[in-house]
C-alpha positions in Angstrom: -0.1 -0.1 -0.2 1.3 3.3 -0.9 1.9 6.3 1.3 0.2 9.6 0.4 2.9 12.2 0.8 2.3 15.5 2.6 1.6 17.3 -0.9 -0.2 15.3 -2.4 -2.8 15.3 0.6 -2.9 18.9 0.4 -3.8 19.0 -3.5 -6.3 16.2 -2.7 -7.4 18.8 0.2 -7.6 21.2 -2.3 -9.6 19.7 -4.9 -12.4 18.6 -2.3 -12.7 21.7 -1.1 -13.4 23.3 -4.7 -15.7 19.9 -5.9 -17.5 20.7 -2.7 -17.8 24.3 -2.5 -20.3 25.9 -4.8 -19.1 29.0 -6.9 -20.6 32.6 -5.5 -23.3 34.1 -8.0 -22.0 37.9 -9.2 -25.8 38.9 -9.8 -27.8 39.5 -6.3 -29.9 36.1 -5.0 -33.3 36.4 -5.2 -35.2 36.4 -1.8 -39.0 35.7 -1.6 -41.3 38.2 0.4 -42.1 36.7 3.5 -45.9 36.9 2.3 -48.0 34.3 0.6 -48.3 34.2 -3.4 -52.2 35.1 -3.4 -51.0 38.5 -1.1 -48.3 39.1 -3.5 -50.7 39.0 -6.6 -53.4 41.3 -4.7 -51.2 43.9 -4.0 -49.9 43.9 -7.6 -53.5 44.2 -8.8 -54.5 46.8 -6.5 -51.0 48.9 -8.2 -51.8 48.3 -11.6 -52.2 51.1 -13.5 -55.8 51.0 -15.0 -56.3 51.5 -18.8 -54.2 53.6 -21.0 -56.5 57.3 -21.3 -57.7 58.0 -24.7 -56.0 61.4 -24.4 -52.8 62.6 -23.8 -51.8 64.9 -20.6 -49.2 67.6 -21.3 -46.3 67.6 -18.7 -43.0 69.0 -18.9 -40.1 67.7 -16.0 -38.6 70.7 -14.4 -35.2 71.0 -12.4 -34.1 68.0 -10.3 -31.5 68.2 -7.5 -29.1 66.0 -5.9 -29.4 66.9 -2.0 -27.1 64.1 -0.6 -23.4 64.9 0.1 -22.9 61.8 -3.0 -21.3 63.4 -5.7 -21.1 66.5 -4.8 -17.9 69.0 -4.4 -16.9 72.9 -4.4 -16.3 72.5 -8.3 -19.9 71.0 -9.3 -23.1 73.5 -9.2 -26.6 73.0 -9.4 -26.3 73.0 -13.2 -23.3 70.5 -13.2 -25.3 67.7 -11.3 -24.7 64.7 -12.8 -26.8 62.8 -10.2 -29.6 65.4 -10.6 -29.6 65.2 -13.8 -29.6 61.2 -13.8 -33.0 61.3 -11.9 -35.1 63.9 -14.6 -33.5 61.6 -17.0 -34.6 58.0 -15.9 -38.2 59.6 -15.2 -38.5 61.4 -18.8 -38.1 58.1 -20.5 -40.1 56.2 -18.1 -42.9 59.1 -19.0 -42.5 58.6 -22.8 -42.1 54.5 -23.0 -45.4 54.9 -20.8 -46.9 56.4 -24.1 -49.4 58.3 -21.8 -48.4 61.7 -21.7 -46.8 64.4 -24.2 -43.1 65.2 -22.4 -41.8 68.3 -22.6 -38.3 69.6 -22.0 -37.5 72.1 -19.5 -34.1 71.8 -17.9 -32.3 72.4 -20.7 -34.1 75.0 -22.1 -31.6 77.5 -22.6 -29.3 75.3 -24.8 -32.7 74.7 -27.0 -32.7 78.8 -27.6 -28.9 78.6 -28.3 -29.4 76.2 -30.6 -32.6 78.0 -32.2 -30.6 81.3 -32.4 -28.1 79.4 -34.5 -30.5 77.7 -36.8 -32.3 80.4 -37.1 -35.5 79.4 -35.5 -37.4 80.8 -32.7 -38.3 78.4 -29.9 -41.8 78.3 -29.6 -42.5 76.7 -26.4 -45.6 75.0 -25.8 -47.8 75.3 -22.5 -48.1 72.1 -20.2 -51.0 70.9 -17.6 -48.4 69.8 -14.7 -44.5 70.9 -13.7 -42.8 68.1 -12.4 -40.1 69.1 -9.8 -38.2 67.0 -7.6 -34.5 65.8 -5.8 -32.2 63.0 -5.0 -32.5 63.0 -1.0 -31.0 60.0 -0.1 -28.1 57.6 -2.0 -25.1 55.6 -0.5 -22.6 52.7 -1.2 -22.0 49.9 1.5 -19.5 47.3 1.1 -19.9 44.1 3.1 -18.2 40.5 3.1 -17.3 37.6 4.8 -13.8 35.5 5.0 -13.6 32.0 5.7 -11.4 29.1 5.8 -9.7 28.9 1.8 -12.5 31.2 1.1 -14.2 35.1 1.1 -17.3 37.0 -0.3 -17.8 40.7 -1.4 -20.7 42.2 -1.5 -21.4 45.9 -2.5 -25.3 47.7 -2.3 -26.3 51.0 -3.5 -29.3 52.7 -2.0 -31.2 55.7 -3.1 -34.3 57.8 -2.6 -36.0 59.9 -5.0 -39.2 62.8 -3.9 -41.2 64.7 -6.3 -43.3 66.7 -6.4 -46.3 67.9 -9.1 -46.9 71.6 -9.6 -50.0 73.4 -11.0 -48.1 76.2 -13.8 -51.3 78.5 -13.2 -50.4 78.5 -9.7 -47.7 77.4 -8.4 -49.6 75.1 -6.1 -47.9 72.0 -4.9 -51.1 69.5 -5.6 -48.7 66.0 -4.8 -45.6 64.3 -3.6 -44.3 61.1 -3.9 -41.2 59.6 -2.4 -39.2 56.4 -4.0 -36.6 54.2 -2.5 -34.6 51.4 -4.8 -31.6 49.2 -3.9 -29.2 47.2 -6.3 -26.4 45.2 -5.3 -23.6 42.6 -6.5 -21.8 39.9 -4.8 -18.6 38.3 -6.2 -16.3 35.8 -4.4 -13.4 33.3 -4.2 -12.5 30.2 -2.9 -8.7 28.9 -2.4 -7.4 31.6 -4.4 -10.4 30.9 -7.4 -13.1 33.3 -8.6 -13.6 37.2 -9.2 -12.6 39.6 -6.8 -14.8 42.4 -8.3 -14.2 46.0 -7.7 -16.0 49.0 -7.4 -19.3 48.3 -10.2 -20.3 51.8 -11.3 -23.9 50.6 -12.6 -25.1 50.2 -9.3 -25.7 54.0 -8.8 -27.4 53.9 -12.1 -29.9 50.6 -11.3 -30.5 52.3 -7.5 -31.7 55.4 -8.7 -33.8 53.0 -11.7 -35.5 51.0 -9.0 -36.2 54.5 -6.9 -38.1 56.0 -9.7 -40.0 52.7 -10.7 -40.8 53.0 -6.8 -42.9 55.9 -7.5 -44.1 56.0 -10.8 -47.6 54.3 -11.0 -49.2 56.6 -7.9 -47.4 59.1 -10.1 -48.8 58.2 -13.5 -52.1 58.0 -11.3 -52.1 61.7 -10.0 -51.3 63.3 -13.6 -54.0 61.1 -15.2 -56.4 62.8 -12.5 -56.7 65.9 -14.3 -58.9 66.6 -16.8 -58.1 66.5 -20.3 -58.4 69.5 -22.4 -57.4 71.3 -25.1 -57.8 74.8 -27.5 -59.5 76.0 -30.6 -56.9 77.2 -33.4 -59.7 78.8 -35.6 -63.0 78.3 -37.2 -63.1 78.6 -40.9 -66.1 78.1 -43.1 -68.0 76.4 -40.5 -65.3 73.8 -39.0 -63.6 74.0 -35.8 -59.7 73.6 -36.2 -58.4 72.4 -32.7 -55.0 71.4 -31.2 -54.1 67.8 -30.7 -54.3 64.9 -33.2 -53.6 61.2 -33.8 -50.7 61.3 -31.5 -52.6 62.5 -28.8 -55.3 59.6 -29.2 -58.1 61.8 -31.1 -59.5 60.0 -34.1 -62.4 60.9 -36.8 -65.7 60.2 -35.0 -64.9 61.1 -31.5 -67.1 63.8 -30.2 -66.0 67.0 -27.7 -67.8 69.7 -25.7 -67.4 73.3 -26.4 -67.0 75.0 -23.1 -66.8 79.0 -22.3 -64.4 79.1 -19.2 -66.5 80.4 -16.1 -65.3 84.2 -14.6 -62.1 84.6 -12.6 -62.4 85.4 -8.8 -59.8 85.9 -6.4 -60.7 84.1 -3.0 -60.2 85.9 0.0 -59.7 82.7 2.3 -56.9 81.4 -0.2 -55.6 84.2 -2.2 -56.2 81.9 -5.3 -57.8 82.9 -8.4 -60.5 80.9 -8.7 -62.1 80.4 -12.1 -65.9 79.7 -11.6 -68.0 76.5 -13.6 -67.3 76.0 -17.3 -70.4 76.4 -19.4 -70.8 74.0 -22.4 -71.6 76.0 -25.4 -71.6 73.3 -28.5 -70.4 69.8 -29.3 -67.8 69.4 -31.9 -67.4 65.8 -34.0 -64.1 65.1 -35.8 -63.8 64.2 -39.1 -60.3 64.1 -39.9 -56.5 65.0 -38.3 -53.9 66.6 -39.8 -50.1 67.0 -39.2 -46.8 65.2 -39.1 -45.8 65.5 -35.3 -47.0 66.2 -31.8 -45.7 70.1 -32.1 -47.8 70.3 -35.0 -50.7 68.2 -35.5 -54.6 69.2 -35.5 -57.7 68.0 -36.0 -60.9 69.3 -37.8 -64.1 68.8 -36.4 -67.7 69.7 -37.3 -70.1 71.3 -35.0 -73.3 68.9 -34.4 -74.9 70.8 -31.8 -75.2 74.8 -30.7 -73.6 77.6 -31.7 -70.1 79.2 -31.9 -70.9 82.8 -33.7 -70.2 85.8 -31.9 -67.8 83.9 -29.1 -64.8 84.9 -28.2 -62.4 81.6 -29.3 -59.4 82.8 -26.8 -62.4 82.3 -24.1 -63.2 78.7 -25.3 -61.8 75.0 -24.8 -62.7 71.7 -25.7 -62.8 69.3 -23.6 -63.8 65.3 -23.1 -67.9 65.3 -22.7 -69.4 65.4 -18.9 -66.2 67.3 -18.4 -65.3 70.7 -17.4 
């Protein structure tokens, strides 16, 4: 019987350790929530968005700031704030992807004006229904790890929190706030010198901020869609009514809208706000066709099906869905 040398024994021990130990996955492990599957499905159903509305609201994303100490220095100001801009860019992308809104640019408006001057075209800004402002309020990255006999692990976790507010463009009144939080992690390890020893993963910050924005997205969309959709009358020619908005806003031939006359504006002594008294329906119009190539220049042509617009000031009228004021 052949004796096992010390060197052979060490080699066999290393092989046994390597074959008996599972490698460490670089991706974060999935952890089951401590609730039943039925409860999870019920919660998802409750949080699900309603059916996509027929007509798109107009929103603009304003300033998003970084209120944390992360990424800030004396050499950076609010105009050079990468994390704040990242939050607004992610939010804009999510709203556009939802195909439920017309999203307009505001933070880089000076750059748009400068480009318009270079090309000889004046910037023609579009008014919106709601402005969105917000900030990155929490952000941090932590590193944890474990060391054992011939093995070690390292886990990096990024956590972020985003707060936003919706502002009425007519009054400056903040009528809704929301907060979202998210986290992302990555884990690496080695056994007996084999495996990965990952350094800092820069994508963790992006993933954590994206998760925080996604966390508040549904409640934000619901609140934006609570506001009544309306549009303006461009002109009336030869008995036909030309209105702003067309196919890209969801308007199609056969749709019937109410023509509303704005109520008198009075100032409330109690709140200090200007209050529009209830509008009055003066006519109904039916869409016969749409025109335009982009969201910026599209419109619709309608016929009056009842009521009369003769003698009315067009600037005092607006178009809304039937039954809305």
